[in-house]
C-alpha positions, 0 to 999 in steps of 0.5 A, spaced: 460 553 505 466 552 506 470 549 499 478 546 501 482 540 499 488 536 503 494 534 499 499 528 501 505 528 499 507 522 496 514 522 491 518 515 490 520 514 497 514 511 499 518 510 505 520 515 508 515 517 513 520 523 516 519 526 508 510 526 508 510 530 514 513 536 511 510 535 503 503 535 509 506 541 511 507 544 504 500 542 501 495 547 497 490 547 503 483 552 498 482 558 502 475 557 507 471 562 506 466 561 513 472 565 517 474 564 523 474 557 525 472 555 532 478 552 537 479 546 537 480 539 532 477 541 526 476 534 520 480 538 514 485 537 521 484 530 523 484 527 515 491 531 515 493 527 521 492 521 518 495 520 511 500 523 515 501 518 522 496 513 520 499 506 521 496 503 516 500 508 510 506 507 513 506 500 513 502 499 505 509 505 504 514 498 505 510 494 502 511 499 496 518 498 498 518 491 497 515 491 491 520 494 487 526 489 491 521 485 487 521 488 481 530 489 481 530 482 483 527 481 476 530 485 471 536 483 474 536 476 469 538 481 463 545 485 467 551 483 464 555 479 468 562 480 469 566 474 470 574 473 470 579 468 474 587 468 474 592 462 477 598 459 476 600 452 476 607 449 477 608 442 476 616 437 477 616 430 474 623 426 476 627 425 470 628 418 467 634 415 467 635 414 458 632 422 458 637 424 465 643 421 460 640 425 453 642 431 457 649 429 460 650 427 452 649 434 450 654 437 455 648 438 460 649 436 467 644 440 473 637 438 471 634 433 475 627 435 474 623 437 469 620 444 471 613 446 468 609 452 470 602 455 467 599 461 468 593 463 466 587 469 466 580 468 463 575 475 463 568 474 460 561 478 460 555 474 459 547 477 458 541 474 457 538 479 452 530 481 454 528 476 447 532 471 451 538 471 446 544 468 451 550 473 449 558 472 451 564 475 450 571 471 453 577 473 453 582 467 456 590 468 456 594 462 457 602 462 458 606 456 459 614 455 461 617 448 460 624 447 462 624 442 458 623 446 451 627 451 454 633 447 453 631 445 447 632 452 444 623 453 446 621 459 449 615 461 452 608 459 449 603 465 450 597 463 447 590 468 447 584 467 445 578 472 444 571 468 442 563 470 442 558 466 443 551 467 441 545 462 444 539 461 441 533 458 445 528 455 440 522 452 444 523 453 451 524 461 453 523 463 446 520 469 445 521 476 449 513 474 452 517 467 456 523 472 458 520 477 461 514 474 464 517 475 471 520 483 470 511 485 467 508 480 473 513 484 478 511 490 475 504 489 475 505 487 483 508 494 483 502 497 480 497 494 485 502 495 491 501 502 490 494 502 488 493 499 494 495 504 497 490 509 496 486 504 497 488 504 504 489 511 505 480 512 503 479 507 508 483 510 513 480 516 513 473 513 512 475 510 519 477 517 521 471 521 519 467 516 522 470 517 528 471 524 528 463 524 527 462 519 532 466 524 537 463 529 536 456 525 537 458 524 543 460 530 545 453 532 544 451 527 548 454 529 553 452 537 553 444 534 552 445 530 558 449 535 562 442 540 560 437 536 563 441 534 569 441 542 569 433 542 567 431 537 573 435 541 578 432 548 576 426 544 577 428 542 584 430 549 587 423 550 584 419 546 588 423 547 594 421 554 594 414 551 594 414 546 599 417 552 604 411 555 601 406 550 603 404 550 597 405 543 594 406 537 598 413 534 600 412 527 598 412 531 591 420 532 591 421 524 591 419 523 584 423 530 581 429 527 587 430 521 583 429 523 576 435 527 578 439 521 580 437 517 573 439 524 568 446 523 573 447 517 571 446 518 564 451 524 565 456 519 567 456 514 561 455 519 557 463 522 558 463 515 559 462 514 552 465 521 551 472 519 553 472 511 549 470 515 542 477 519 543 480 514 543 478 511 538 480 517 534 486 518 536 488 511 534 485 513 527 489 519 527 496 515 529 496 518 536 501 515 542 497 514 547 500 519 552 497 524 546 491 522 546 489 525 552 490 531 550 487 531 543 483 537 542 474 536 542 472 536 535 470 543 531 466 542 525 459 540 526 454 535 522 453 536 515 446 540 514 441 538 510 442 543 504 438 541 498 433 537 501 433 530 502 438 526 496 436 522 490 434 515 490 435 510 484 435 515 479 443 516 481 444 508 482 446 507 476 452 512 474 455 511 481 456 504 480 460 506 473 462 510 476 465 505 482 467 501 477 472 506 474 475 509 481 476 503 486 483 503 487 482 496 491 479 493 485 484 497 480 489 494 484 485 487 484 486 488 476 494 489 475 494 483 480 490 478 476 494 480 470 501 478 474 497 472 476 496 471 468 503 473 466 506 467 472 501 462 469 503 463 462 510 462 463 509 457 467 505 454 461 512 455 457 517 451 464 513 444 460 516 446 453 523 442 452 529 446 453 532 446 445 538 451 444 541 453 438 548 454 441 554 459 436 561 460 436 566 464 433 573 465 435 580 468 434 587 465 437 594 468 437 601 465 439 607 468 442 614 465 442 617 470 448 621 470 454 617 474 457 610 472 458 608 477 462 607 481 455 600 478 453 598 482 448 603 479 443 600 472 444 594 475 440 597 479 436 602 475 433 601 468 429 594 469 429 589 465 427 581 464 425 576 465 426 574 458 428 566 457 429 562 452 432 555 451 431 551 445 437 544 444 438 543 443 446 535 437 447 534 438 455 527 435 458 526 431 464 523 425 464 516 426 467 517 435 469 513 434 475 516 441 477 514 443 471 507 441 472 505 443 479 507 450 477 503 451 472 498 448 476 500 453 482 500 458 477 492 457 475 490 456 481 492 464 483 490 466 476 483 464 478 483 465 485 485 472 482 478 472 478 474 470 483 476 476 488 475 481 482 468 479 481 466 478 488 469 485 489 465 488 483 458 485 485 460 488 493 461 495 489 455 494 486 451 493 492 455 497 497 453 503 492 446 501 492 445 499 499 449 506 501 445 510 496 439 508 500 442 509 506 445 516 505 436 517 503 433 515 508 439 517 513 436 524 510 428 522 510 430 521 518 433 527 520 428 531 516 422 528 522 427 528 528 428 535 527 421 536 527 419 532 534 425 536 537 422 542 535 414 540 538 418 536 544 420 544 545 413 547 545 411 542 549 415 542 554 414 550 555 406 549 555 406 543 561 411 547 565 407 553 564 400 548 566 403 545 571 405 553 574 397 553 572 395 547 576 393 543 570 399 539 570 403 535 575 410 534 576 410 527 573 407 530 566 412 535 566 418 530 567 415 525 562 416 531 557 422 532 558 424 525 558 421 525 552 424 532 549 432 528 551 430 522 548 428 527 542 434 530 542 438 524 543 435 520 536 436 526 533 444 527 534 444 520 533 441 521 526 445 528 524 451 523 526 448 518 521 447 521 516 455 526 515 457 518 517 452 516 510 455 522 506 462 519 507 461 512 506 459 512 499 464 517 497 467 511 500 464 507 495 463 510 490 471 511 490 471 518 490 473 520 499 480 520 496 483 521 489 490 521 486 492 527 483 500 526 480 504 523 485 499 526 491 493 525 494 486 530 495 481 528 499 475 533 497 472 537 505 467 540 502 464 534 499 463 531 506 461 537 510 456 539 504 450 534 503 450 538 496 457 537 493 455 529 496 456 526 490 461 529 485 467 528 483 
């Protein structure tokens, strides 16, 4: 009995496939106790390759990155926003005649226009908290230089104003749940995408396992077809010797030659089916088309009926409960339902009017200096304050169709998510029951098929002996050989069905692949040993 595990690396950088192969190479695999492995592709190697290169896994990793990006976008609402501006204006106003006369009377003759220069600077930081409060800080500097004032002895006027603002929402967007709804929804979507990666891996591993058993079945069918063809060729040689010795008529050879042609056609068909099955396995492993042709034969054998027929309805209830608990696709849907619920709550909040209470407090200073660049003096000198202000703002769209439409869409999305959960839960329970019954019936059929093969082998040996003794005809031998070949093919098909039923049941109960921290854990022994197939 072999017990081994596959662990695939799964770190934060989901979308770096180049890092996945080293992680798989470094995976810890429990040593096999079977001794030397036969050459070829083992199930363990096939599943490892699937985790590393299957396109569906790589695509789902991109979905996780996209979900992380949406979460960052949602969180950006609470990022501090730094803003600033700087500007200078200069205006020239021609003086009136009476203003010119006044200047000349004062002894000033070289001024024909009034020059006004204003320098303005502003720096502010604004932030919305997760509780919905709006906080703001603003520093504004204004420096004005007027030529008319300068003539009158008034220097440059530099004013600095420092203000703080607080916005308190009283209706819409009030409270953490209303403000962080989109962040919470994006977080749930990210959790769902992460779980869907596990679900995608489980689906990929199931397809790879079924494809692996299909290839093994086709290999066995080719061997059976070739063996049947060799048997008929041996019979032809024997009959030709008997014909040469005049012991049997030549006419009996025609029936054997027709049987040989029929079995050659069956062998060619089996080889073609094997080629198609190998290509399907290569696709499931994520191999390029040019590498599929060099895929080695599969090496593992079908699981035996170790321990007899699996339990029936007695284990069904516990397996159904485990499936509901372990299925990652169901858990992902529940996270998406929570995301839809949060968006629905946000849409209901959008129906409320926007009522905001705004507070402001500021200090302002004034500096009279010819050096306008020393704007800090505009705050430190002649500072006055605090000046305060309170305003109440109300905004309510008349028809509010935007909010009503959003509520309708979000409600439909939430109802759809709930329906999907109920449908998947019902499907899981039903599929577990069907898979468990299928496993049990496959085991019962396989037992009967094994007995049929053994009895047909004995019957063929008896018919060959009877033909040599002259108590049976050639057609009797051919008929029994055909029955043995059919029984062997049926047994191979049932062995494949039994192995596939084990994998299908483990998939249905959510035990095919499990999360282990930042890794995935696959129980290879449970796929090869029926006694472990119902374990976690």
